[in-house]
C-alpha positions in Angstrom: -8.3 -4.4 42.8 -8.8 -7.4 45.0 -8.5 -10.2 42.4 -6.2 -11.1 39.6 -9.0 -11.2 36.9 -7.7 -8.0 35.3 -4.9 -9.0 33.0 -5.7 -12.7 32.9 -6.2 -14.7 29.8 -9.9 -15.7 30.7 -11.7 -17.7 28.0 -14.4 -15.9 26.2 -17.7 -16.4 28.0 -19.8 -15.8 24.9 -18.2 -18.5 22.8 -20.1 -21.5 23.9 -23.4 -19.9 23.2 -22.3 -18.6 19.8 -20.5 -21.7 18.7 -23.3 -24.0 19.5 -25.9 -22.1 17.5 -27.5 -20.4 20.5 -26.9 -16.9 19.3 -29.9 -14.6 18.4 -29.1 -12.6 15.3 -31.4 -10.3 13.4 -32.8 -12.8 11.0 -33.5 -15.2 13.9 -36.1 -12.7 15.0 -39.6 -11.8 13.6 -40.4 -15.1 11.9 -44.0 -13.9 11.4 -43.1 -10.4 10.3 -44.0 -8.9 7.0 -40.9 -8.7 4.7 -39.5 -5.7 3.0 -37.5 -5.7 -0.3 -36.1 -2.9 -2.4 -35.9 -1.9 -6.0 -32.4 -0.6 -6.5 -30.9 1.4 -9.3 -29.1 -0.7 -12.0 -27.4 2.6 -13.2 -24.6 4.6 -11.6 -26.0 8.0 -12.7 -29.6 8.5 -14.0 -32.7 10.6 -13.8 -35.9 8.9 -12.7 -38.5 9.8 -15.2 -41.3 7.5 -14.1 -42.0 4.6 -11.7 -44.7 2.1 -12.9 -45.9 -0.3 -10.2 -49.1 -1.5 -12.0 -47.7 -4.9 -12.9 -46.8 -5.6 -9.3 -50.2 -4.8 -7.8 -51.7 -8.2 -8.4 -48.8 -10.2 -6.7 -50.4 -12.5 -4.1 -49.4 -11.4 -0.7 -48.3 -7.8 -1.7 -49.0 -5.5 1.2 -47.6 -2.1 0.1 -45.3 -0.3 -2.3 -43.6 3.0 -1.5 -41.7 5.6 -3.4 -40.2 8.8 -2.3 -43.4 10.6 -3.0 -45.2 8.5 -0.3 -42.8 9.5 2.5 -43.9 12.0 5.1 -42.1 15.4 5.3 -39.4 14.5 7.9 -38.6 11.2 6.3 -38.6 12.6 2.7 -35.6 14.9 3.6 -32.0 13.7 3.0 -30.5 11.4 5.7 -28.3 13.1 8.3 -24.8 14.2 7.7 -23.5 12.7 10.9 -20.1 14.4 11.4 -20.0 17.9 10.0 -16.7 19.6 9.5 -15.7 23.1 8.4 -13.7 21.7 5.6 -16.7 19.7 4.3 -18.1 22.6 2.4 -20.3 20.5 0.1 -21.5 17.6 2.2 -24.3 15.5 0.6 -26.3 12.7 1.8 -29.0 10.5 0.1 -32.7 10.4 0.5 -34.1 7.2 2.1 -35.7 6.5 -1.3 -34.2 8.2 -4.4 -36.0 11.4 -5.2 -35.2 12.5 -8.8 -31.7 11.1 -9.4 -29.7 8.0 -8.6 -26.0 8.4 -8.1 -24.7 4.8 -7.8 -25.7 1.4 -8.7 -27.7 -0.1 -5.8 -29.3 3.1 -4.5 -32.8 2.3 -3.2 -35.7 3.6 -5.3 -38.8 1.7 -4.2 -39.7 -0.2 -1.1 -42.0 -3.2 -1.3 -43.7 -4.9 1.7 -45.3 -8.4 1.3 -46.2 -11.5 3.3 -42.7 -12.9 2.8 -39.4 -12.0 1.2 -40.0 -14.2 -1.9 -43.2 -12.4 -2.7 -41.6 -9.0 -2.0 -38.8 -9.8 -4.4 -41.3 -11.0 -7.0 -43.2 -7.7 -6.8 -39.9 -5.8 -7.0 -39.1 -7.6 -10.3 -42.4 -6.4 -11.8 -41.9 -2.7 -11.1 -40.6 -0.7 -14.0 -38.5 2.4 -13.6 -38.0 4.6 -16.5 -34.4 6.1 -16.3 -32.7 8.8 -18.3 -29.1 7.5 -18.2 -26.6 10.1 -17.4 -22.8 9.9 -17.8 -21.2 8.6 -14.6 -18.0 9.8 -13.0 -15.8 6.9 -12.0 -12.4 7.1 -10.4 -11.1 9.8 -8.2 -8.6 11.3 -10.7 -11.3 11.5 -13.4 -13.8 13.0 -10.9 -11.3 15.7 -9.9 -10.7 16.7 -13.5 -14.1 16.0 -15.0 -16.6 18.5 -16.3 -19.3 15.9 -15.4 -20.7 16.4 -11.8 -22.1 13.9 -9.5 -24.0 16.5 -7.7 -24.9 19.5 -9.9 -24.2 22.0 -7.2 -20.8 20.7 -6.2 -18.1 22.4 -8.3 -15.4 20.1 -9.4 -16.9 17.2 -7.4 -14.9 18.5 -4.5 -16.8 17.8 -1.2 -14.0 18.9 1.1 -10.6 20.3 1.1 -8.3 20.5 4.1 -4.7 21.6 4.7 -2.8 21.1 7.9 0.9 22.2 8.3 3.4 22.0 11.1 6.7 23.9 10.7 10.0 22.7 11.7 11.6 23.7 15.0 13.6 26.2 13.0 10.4 27.7 11.6 10.7 26.2 8.1 7.6 25.2 6.2 7.6 21.7 4.7 8.2 22.8 1.1 11.2 25.0 2.1 12.6 22.2 4.4 12.4 19.8 1.5 14.0 22.1 -1.0 16.9 22.8 1.2 17.4 19.1 2.4 20.5 17.1 1.3 18.3 14.6 -0.3 14.8 14.7 -1.8 12.5 12.1 -3.3 9.1 12.3 -5.0 6.7 9.5 -5.7 3.1 8.4 -5.9 1.3 5.7 -3.8 -2.1 4.1 -4.5 -4.5 2.2 -2.3 -7.5 0.7 -4.2 -11.1 0.5 -3.1 -12.2 -2.4 -0.8 -15.0 -3.1 1.7 -15.8 -4.9 5.0 -17.6 -8.2 4.5 -19.2 -9.2 7.8 -20.7 -12.7 7.9 -24.1 -11.1 8.7 -25.3 -8.3 6.5 -27.3 -5.3 7.7 -30.9 -5.9 8.9 -33.8 -4.3 10.7 -36.9 -5.6 12.4 -39.6 -3.3 13.8 -42.6 -3.7 16.1 -45.1 -1.0 16.7 -47.5 -1.0 19.8 -50.4 1.2 18.6 -52.0 1.2 22.1 -48.8 2.4 23.8 -47.6 4.3 20.8 -44.2 2.9 21.3 -41.7 1.4 18.8 -39.2 -1.3 19.3 -36.5 -1.9 16.6 -33.9 -4.6 16.4 -31.1 -3.7 14.1 -27.7 -5.2 13.3 -25.7 -2.1 14.2 -22.6 -0.8 15.9 -24.5 2.1 17.5 -27.9 1.3 18.9 -28.4 4.5 20.9 -27.6 6.7 17.9 -30.0 4.7 15.7 -32.6 5.2 18.3 -32.2 9.1 18.2 -32.2 9.0 14.4 -35.4 7.0 14.2 -37.1 9.3 16.8 -36.1 12.4 14.9 -37.0 11.1 11.4 -40.3 9.6 12.4 -41.3 12.4 14.8 -41.6 10.2 17.8 -40.7 11.1 21.5 -37.4 9.5 22.3 -38.7 7.6 25.4 -41.2 5.9 23.1 -38.4 4.3 21.0 -36.4 1.3 21.9 -33.5 0.0 19.8 -31.7 -3.2 20.5 -28.7 -4.7 18.8 -29.0 -8.5 19.2 -26.0 -10.7 18.5 -24.3 -9.0 15.5 -22.3 -11.1 13.0 -19.6 -8.7 12.4 -19.4 -5.0 11.8 -15.9 -3.7 10.8 -17.3 -0.2 10.5 -20.0 -0.6 7.8 -22.6 -0.9 10.7 -21.5 2.3 12.5 -23.2 4.3 9.8 -26.7 5.3 10.8 -29.5 5.6 10.1 -29.2 3.5 7.0 -32.3 4.1 4.8 -33.8 0.7 5.9 -33.4 1.7 9.5 -36.0 4.5 9.1 -38.1 2.9 6.4 -38.8 -0.4 8.0 -40.0 1.2 11.3 -42.0 3.7 9.4 -43.8 0.9 7.5 -44.4 -1.0 10.7 -46.2 2.0 12.2 -48.1 2.8 9.0 -49.2 -0.8 8.6 -49.5 -1.6 12.3 -47.7 -4.8 11.6 -44.2 -6.2 12.3 -41.8 -5.6 9.3 -38.4 -7.1 8.7 -35.6 -6.6 6.1 -32.4 -8.6 6.0 -29.6 -7.6 3.5 -28.5 -10.1 0.9 -24.9 -10.4 -0.2 -25.5 -8.6 -3.5 -27.1 -5.7 -1.7 -24.2 -5.4 0.7 -21.8 -5.1 -2.2 -23.7 -2.3 -4.1 -25.7 -0.5 -1.4 -23.8 -0.5 1.9 -20.3 1.2 2.0 -16.8 0.9 0.8 -13.4 2.3 1.9 -9.6 2.7 1.2 -9.4 4.2 -2.2 -6.8 7.0 -2.2 -4.1 8.5 -4.3 -1.2 9.9 -2.4 1.6 12.0 -3.8 4.7 12.4 -1.6 7.7 14.7 -1.5 10.2 14.2 1.3 13.5 15.8 2.2 16.0 14.1 4.5 19.7 14.1 5.7 22.5 11.7 5.3 21.3 9.6 8.3 17.8 9.3 6.9 16.3 11.8 9.3 13.2 13.4 7.8 13.5 17.2 7.5 10.4 17.9 5.5 7.4 15.9 4.3 4.6 17.0 2.0 1.7 14.7 1.1 -1.2 15.4 -1.2 -4.1 13.1 -1.0 -7.1 12.5 -3.4 -9.8 10.7 -1.4 -12.7 9.0 -3.2 -15.7 9.2 -0.9 -18.2 7.9 -3.4 -21.6 9.4 -4.1 -22.4 10.6 -0.5 -20.7 11.7 2.7 -23.0 10.6 5.5 -20.0 10.0 7.9 -18.3 13.2 6.9 -14.5 13.3 6.1 -13.3 11.2 9.1 -11.3 8.7 6.8 -9.0 11.3 5.1 -8.7 13.2 8.3 -7.4 10.1 10.0 -5.0 9.3 7.0 -3.6 12.8 7.1 -3.0 12.9 10.8 -2.1 9.2 11.6 0.3 9.2 8.7 3.1 10.6 11.0 3.2 7.3 12.9 5.9 7.0 15.6 8.1 9.5 14.0 9.3 13.1 14.6 9.0 14.9 11.3 11.0 18.1 10.8 8.2 19.9 9.0 4.9 18.4 7.7 2.3 19.6 5.2 -0.7 17.6 4.3 -3.5 18.6 1.9 -6.4 16.4 0.9 -9.4 16.8 -1.4 -12.3 14.5 -0.9 -14.1 13.8 -4.2 -17.5 12.7 -5.2 -17.8 9.8 -7.6 -20.8 7.7 -8.9 -19.9 4.7 -6.8 -21.0 3.4 -3.4 -20.4 5.8 -0.5 -17.3 5.5 1.5 -17.3 5.2 5.3 -14.8 3.8 7.9 -13.7 0.2 7.4 -11.6 -1.5 10.2 -8.5 0.7 10.3 -10.4 3.7 8.9 -7.8 5.6 6.9 -4.8 4.3 8.8 -3.9 1.5 6.3 -3.5 4.2 3.7 -1.5 6.4 6.1 0.9 3.7 7.2 1.4 2.6 3.6 2.4 6.1 2.7 4.7 6.7 5.7 6.3 3.3 5.7 6.9 3.2 2.0 8.5 6.6 2.5 10.9 5.2 5.1 11.7 2.3 2.7 12.4 4.7 -0.2 14.7 6.7 2.0 16.6 3.6 3.2 17.0 2.4 -0.4 18.3 5.8 -1.6 20.8 5.9 1.2 21.7 2.2 1.0 20.8 2.0 4.7 19.0 -0.7 6.8 15.3 0.0 6.8 15.1 -0.4 10.6 18.1 2.1 11.1 16.2 4.8 9.1 13.1 4.2 11.3 15.1 4.2 14.5 16.6 7.6 13.8 13.3 9.2 13.3 11.5 7.7 16.3 10.0 9.8 19.1 11.9 8.9 22.2 10.3 7.5 25.4 11.3 10.5 27.4 9.5 12.8 25.0 6.0 11.8 25.9 3.4 13.4 26.0 4.4 14.2 22.3 2.4 16.9 20.5 2.3 16.4 16.8 0.8 19.8 16.2 -2.2 18.6 14.3 -6.0 18.3 15.1 -7.1 14.7 15.2 -10.5 13.1 14.2 -12.0 13.9 17.6 -11.4 17.6 17.1 -8.7 17.6 19.7 -4.9 18.0 19.6 -2.9 15.0 18.3 -0.9 14.4 21.4 0.6 10.9 22.0 0.3 9.9 25.6 2.7 7.1 26.0 4.9 4.5 24.2 8.4 3.2 23.7 9.1 2.8 20.0 12.8 1.9 20.1 12.0 -1.0 22.5 9.2 -2.1 20.2 11.6 -2.2 17.3 14.1 -4.1 19.2 11.5 -6.7 20.2 10.3 -7.1 16.7 13.7 -7.5 15.1 14.4 -10.3 17.7 11.0 -11.9 17.0 11.4 -12.0 13.2 15.1 -12.6 13.1 15.8 -9.3 11.2 19.6 -9.2 11.7 20.1 -12.9 10.5 17.7 -12.6 7.5 20.4 -11.8 4.9 21.9 -15.3 5.4 18.5 -16.9 5.0 17.8 -14.9 1.9 21.2 -15.9 0.4 20.5 -19.5 1.2 17.1 -19.3 -0.4 18.6 -17.6 -3.6 21.1 -20.4 -3.8 18.1 -22.9 -3.9 16.4 -20.8 -6.6 13.9 -19.2 -4.3 13.0 -15.6 -3.8 12.2 -14.4 -0.2 12.1 -11.0 1.2 11.5 -9.3 4.5 9.3 -6.2 5.3 8.5 -4.0 8.2 5.8 -1.6 9.1 5.3 0.7 12.1 2.1 2.5 13.2 0.5 4.6 15.9 -3.3 4.3 16.3 -5.5 6.8 18.0 -7.9 4.9 20.1 -10.6 5.6 22.6 -12.1 8.6 20.9 -14.8 10.5 22.8 -17.0 12.0 23.6 -18.1 9.5 26.2 -19.4 6.2 27.3 -21.2 5.1 30.3 -21.7 2.1 32.5 -24.3 0.9 35.0 -23.6 -1.8 37.7 -26.1 -3.3 40.0 -25.7 -6.0 42.7 -29.0 -7.8 43.5 -30.0 -9.6 46.6 -28.9 -12.9 45.1 -25.3 -11.6 45.0 -25.2 -11.3 41.2 -23.6 -8.3 39.4 -25.4 -6.9 36.5 -23.4 -4.7 34.2 -24.8 -2.7 31.3 -23.3 -0.3 28.8 -24.7 1.4 25.8 -22.2 0.5 23.1 -22.7 -2.7 21.1 -20.7 -5.9 20.5 -19.9 -7.6 17.2 -17.6 -10.4 18.5 -14.9 -8.5 20.3 -15.4 -10.3 23.6 -17.1 -7.5 25.6 -19.1 -9.9 27.7 -15.8 -11.3 28.9 -13.5 -8.2 29.4 -16.3 -6.1 30.9 -17.1 -8.8 33.4 -13.4 -9.1 34.2 -13.2 -5.5 35.0 -16.3 -5.5 37.2 -15.2 -8.7 39.0 -11.8 -7.3 39.7 -13.1 -3.9 40.9 -15.8 -5.5 43.1 -13.9 -8.5 44.3 -16.6 -11.0 43.2 -16.2 -14.3 41.2 -16.4 -13.8 37.5 -19.2 -16.3 37.1 -21.5 -13.9 39.2 -21.2 -11.1 36.6 -23.4 -10.7 33.6 -23.0 -8.1 30.9 -25.5 -6.5 28.5 -24.6 -4.2 25.7 -26.4 -2.4 22.8 -29.8 -2.4 24.4 -31.3 1.1 25.0 -33.8 -0.3 27.5 -30.8 -1.0 29.8 -28.6 2.1 28.9 -29.9 5.0 26.9 -26.8 7.1 26.3 -23.8 5.9 24.3 -21.8 6.7 21.2 -20.9 3.3 19.7 -18.4 0.6 19.0 -15.7 1.8 16.5 -12.2 3.3 16.5 -10.8 0.8 19.0 -12.8 2.6 21.7 -14.9 0.0 23.5 -12.4 -1.1 26.3 -11.0 2.4 26.8 -14.5 4.1 27.0 -16.9 1.6 28.3 -14.3 -0.3 30.3 -13.3 2.8 32.3 -16.9 3.8 32.7 -17.8 0.4 34.1 -14.7 0.6 36.5 -15.9 4.0 37.7 -19.5 2.8 38.2 -18.0 -0.2 40.1 -16.1 2.0 42.4 -19.2 3.9 43.3 -21.0 0.6 44.1 -18.0 -0.6 46.1 -17.9 2.6 48.2 -21.6 2.2 48.9 -21.3 -1.5 49.8 -18.4 -0.8 52.2 -20.4 2.0 53.9 -23.5 -0.2 54.4 -21.4 -3.1 55.5 -19.5 -1.0 57.9 -22.7 -0.3 59.8 -23.7 -3.9 59.9 -20.2 -5.1 60.9 -19.6 -2.2 63.3 -16.4 -1.3 61.6 -14.9 1.6 59.7 -15.2 1.3 55.9 -11.5 1.7 55.5 -11.1 -1.5 57.6 -13.0 -3.6 55.1 -12.3 -5.5 52.0 -14.3 -7.5 49.5 -13.1 -11.0 48.6 -15.0 -13.6 46.7 -18.2 -11.8 47.1 -18.0 -11.2 50.9 -17.2 -8.1 52.8 -14.6 -8.9 55.4 -13.0 -7.0 58.2 -9.3 -6.8 57.6 -7.4 -9.1 59.9 -10.7 -10.8 61.1 -11.7 -13.3 58.5 -14.6 -14.5 60.7 -16.2 -11.2 60.7 -17.8 -10.8 57.3 -21.1 -10.3 55.5 -22.1 -11.5 51.9 -22.5 -8.8 49.2 -25.9 -10.4 48.7 -26.9 -9.3 52.2 -25.4 -5.9 51.6 -27.7 -5.5 48.6 -30.7 -6.4 50.8 -29.7 -3.9 53.4 -29.3 -1.2 50.8 -32.9 -1.2 49.9 -35.2 -0.5 53.1 -38.4 -2.4 52.5 -42.0 -2.3 53.9 -42.8 -5.8 52.6 -41.1 -9.1 52.9 -41.0 -11.0 49.7 -38.7 -13.8 50.8 -36.4 -14.6 53.8 -33.7 -12.3 52.5 -36.1 -9.4 52.0 -37.4 -9.7 55.6 -34.0 -8.7 56.8 -34.5 -5.2 55.4 -38.1 -4.5 56.4 -39.0 -1.7 58.8 -39.2 -3.8 62.0 -36.0 -5.7 61.3 -34.0 -3.4 63.5 -31.4 -2.7 60.8 -31.7 1.1 60.7 -30.8 3.8 63.1 -33.6 5.9 64.5 -31.7 9.1 64.2 -31.7 9.1 60.4 -34.1 8.3 57.6 -34.0 4.8 56.1 -32.8 6.3 52.8 -30.5 9.1 53.7 -30.3 12.4 51.8 -28.3 12.2 48.7 -28.6 8.4 48.6 -30.8 6.0 46.6 -32.1 2.6 47.5 -30.4 -0.4 46.0 -26.8 -1.3 45.5 -26.1 0.1 42.1 -24.1 2.9 40.5 -23.8 4.7 37.1 -20.9 6.6 35.8 -19.5 8.0 32.6 -16.0 8.2 31.2 -15.2 11.2 29.0 -11.5 11.5 27.9 -9.5 14.6 27.6 -8.3 13.3 24.2 -7.6 10.0 22.5 -5.1 7.5 23.7 -2.5 6.3 21.2 -1.7 2.6 20.8 1.2 1.5 18.7 2.8 -1.4 17.1 5.2 -2.8 14.6 4.8 -5.8 12.2 7.3 -7.7 10.1 6.8 -10.4 7.5 8.8 -12.8 5.4 7.4 -13.6 2.0 8.2 -15.8 -0.9 7.4 -15.0 -4.5 7.3 -17.7 -7.1 9.9 -17.0 -9.9 7.5 -18.5 -12.5 3.9 -17.9 -11.4 4.5 -14.7 -9.3 2.4 -16.3 -6.5 3.0 -14.6 -3.1 3.2 -16.6 0.0 3.7 -15.4 3.5 6.2 -17.5 5.4 6.3 -15.8 8.7 4.4 -12.8 10.3 5.4 -11.2 13.6 3.7 -8.5 15.6 4.8 -6.4 18.6 1.8 -4.4 20.0 1.4 -1.9 22.8 -2.1 -1.2 24.0 -1.2 -0.1 27.5 -2.4 -2.4 30.4 -3.8 -5.7 29.0 -7.3 -6.6 30.4 -7.2 -10.0 28.7 -4.1 -11.0 26.7 -6.0 -13.9 25.0 -8.6 -11.5 23.5 -6.0 -9.0 22.4 -4.2 -11.9 20.6 -7.5 -12.8 18.9 -8.0 -9.2 17.8 -4.5 -9.0 16.4 -4.9 -12.4 14.6 -8.2 -11.4 13.1 -6.8 -8.0 12.1 -3.8 -9.5 10.4 -6.1 -11.9 8.4 -8.1 -8.9 7.3 -5.0 -7.0 6.5 -3.7 -9.9 4.4 -6.9 -9.8 2.4 -6.5 -6.0 1.8 -2.9 -6.5 0.8 -3.2 -9.5 -1.6 -6.9 -10.1 -2.5 -9.7 -7.6 -1.8 -10.5 -5.0 -4.4 -13.6 -3.5 -5.7 -13.4 -3.1 -9.5 -15.7 -0.6 -11.3 -15.9 -0.2 -15.1 -16.3 3.1 -16.8 -20.1 2.8 -16.5 -20.0 2.7 -12.8 -20.9 -1.0 -12.7 -19.2 -3.1 -9.9 -17.8 -6.0 -11.8 -17.1 -8.3 -8.9 -20.1 -8.0 -6.6 -20.0 -11.6 -5.3 -17.9 -13.9 -3.4 -17.1 -15.7 -6.7 -15.2 -12.6 -7.8 -14.4 -10.6 -4.7 -11.5 -12.6 -3.2 -10.9 -13.0 0.5 -8.2 -15.2 2.1 -9.0 -18.6 3.5 -7.3 -20.0 6.6 -4.7 -21.6 4.3 -3.6 -18.1 3.2 -3.1 -16.8 6.7 0.3 -17.5 8.4 0.7 -18.3 12.1 1.0 -14.9 13.8 3.9 -14.6 16.2 3.2 -11.9 18.8 4.8 -10.1 21.7 3.3 -7.4 23.9 4.8 -4.2 25.3 2.7 -2.4 28.0 3.2 1.4 28.4 0.1 2.3 30.4 -1.9 5.4 29.3 -1.9 8.2 31.9 -5.2 9.5 30.5 -7.6 6.9 32.0 -8.0 5.1 35.3 -7.3 1.6 33.9 -4.2 2.8 31.9 -5.5 1.1 28.7 -5.5 1.8 25.1 -7.5 0.2 22.3 -6.6 -2.9 20.3 -9.4 -3.6 17.8 -7.9 -2.4 14.7 -4.2 -2.9 15.4 -3.8 -6.1 13.4 -5.0 -4.7 10.1 -3.4 -1.2 9.9 0.2 -1.9 8.7 -0.2 -5.1 6.8 -0.3 -3.6 3.2 2.9 -1.6 4.1 4.6 -4.8 5.5 3.8 -7.0 2.5 4.7 -4.4 0.0 8.0 -3.9 1.7 8.7 -7.7 1.8 7.8 -8.2 -1.9 10.0 -5.3 -2.8 12.9 -6.9 -0.9 12.3 -10.2 -2.6 11.9 -8.9 -6.1 14.0 -5.7 -6.2 11.0 -4.0 -7.8 9.3 -0.9 -6.4 5.8 -1.7 -5.1 3.7 1.5 -5.0 0.2 0.2 -5.3 -1.9 -2.2 -3.1 -3.5 -4.6 -3.2 -1.1 -6.7 -5.3 -2.0 -9.9 -7.1 0.2 -12.4 -8.9 -0.9 -10.9 -12.2 0.1 -7.4 -10.9 3.4 -8.7 -9.8 4.0 -10.5 -13.2 3.2 -7.2 -15.0 5.6 -5.3 -12.7 8.4 -7.7 -13.5 7.9 -7.0 -17.2 7.9 -3.3 -16.6 10.5 -3.1 -14.0 12.7 -0.8 -15.9 10.0 2.0 -15.8 9.9 2.7 -12.0 7.9 5.7 -11.1 10.2 7.0 -8.3 12.0 10.2 -9.2 15.2 11.0 -7.2 17.1 14.2 -7.1 
């Protein structure tokens, strides 16, 4: 690389536009479009006996009303099961509009199109659906034991069941290793249901060109190329006739990776049928009851260990609540069951999970995607071991760490990408040393004693994690240098605020030796790049970043070859600095990249003075070879793809100091420290932002956010009045340090960072509260009321020791 842009804390280029109101979000588009609204089920489980639309027919401005019976054959089928898996033996997905049964509150039953949204909602209110109410199944344990079925053809409500086991080096299974260990513990850990809450909900806007028979769809999504393919498949359209564009997206956090949502096929279908523009934007109530949730799991743990705290055997049984449908497969419990091992060498490991249907909103990945549950399980286990032995919690972790000289380290499991769980790089002992120094771990006992003397309760907690990032199968990048010297970069994955416009420009500027301000970046537009996977799983920088770097290297090689002819030098004697190709050691002998771009495209016609330099009589081409040589293309541009052998594995460690009020049981975070390793840093400032945002989201998951269902399957807190999220006043200043162990698996040596901040927070806060209170914390999130109740019941701890 010829510049220092890679690794520099460059300010985010997209922020001035977004912060001054110049963004273009879904609801900023289609001001004259017809509006769609939906009649959604008020019941968690019911049979649809009749739908009466007669009272809505006379609503002024009504355009159309659709039920399942109106849908064409392809659209009337269930939506795709996106990620099949052999263990998902009873995968089920919803119809775009409910057919005979509704299986959760909020399921769409009728679609209404009207002149505006107000009229569409008025019509919805007049439609009468006659339901036969059925008994709902709520709660994962009830579902696993209940004779009531969410789907009549799914025995025991079990959608999937999977066991993975890795024996010890001595060949012992986990159960045998536990039984023969000097010490054993057994306990249960719970994580409750929560959900991502992006500032902007989901939304779709569709335009049909009847003359060209082409469709353009704007959607607030994390995966525009996949939505494009889903729309083409469901509506029976040729793929080249479908364009999907993700405009500015106001947050995703996983909920917008699901595709196609019912609305993403219904709104375009209505636009085609009516030959009118149609738009739908989700309101907040709809987001609560008809999008997706995550996190809810019950985890039963048995562990055997020696006198030093070294884990000899670990067995974990997981009940995963996947709600009413499984559109995204069983990725969440697979991640939990494999990422649970964290940075540790476990003697023998057995994990078993059952993924269970309930009459609640479907479960799909939410930032962290199964890892917060996994880390809560493993880190609470480490704390239990330390408490049993009377050992320092960091010492127990240290003795179990994978050592730096043991990489690559094969955990013996199959990860969510279907490939072996092999860690590529890391230095976990060094991360722990840095964290202890950052938080002041060794001096904390004195601080705790001083606080106690003042009548205050404080505690310190720790959590370690490893995060699989950069999952495949691929991403691509296209780079073009135009005759004005500008660099145009495009990639298929989408952006929801991560800073892609900045980091991808940094990569391109560094690879090509051009000023950053000459680089523009486009993401999520299938007109510019048609093949991609999407933005999720901390994969954007690893996947598209490396693809863009590879595409830049193609362009750079071509530019040097063309410039070599013009400068009468060998390509190896050239460099690119500040947008000029120079002969090494001869600063006066140079040619601008803009001119190289002109020369790369032999022309017959002169459009301007620059173009005249590349025309057929300009004398710029040799007569002994064609203007465009065999195997070459006109223009200074390149396209490439990056497809990894397997995932890269970032890692990190968090620590927190909390204070619990002796009277009110309020919980306050006094300090929060993070050490993170995502390989080579493209932009440290953006990584810091990702960590800070993730920690804020993790604090929400640890102390505030929970979805509360009653026995009837009604979500009791489906509004921001009742679903609590932290304000800035609840988020501590996050102290960070970075360790860089480059990944050997990709050209840039990078790993993902998008989810790092959120993953261990519940485990860290639980550890700190337990240290402050001396009371076992085995369920998250925890509120002051929960802590108050735990204090009263502190003699009935659930941990059994043998």
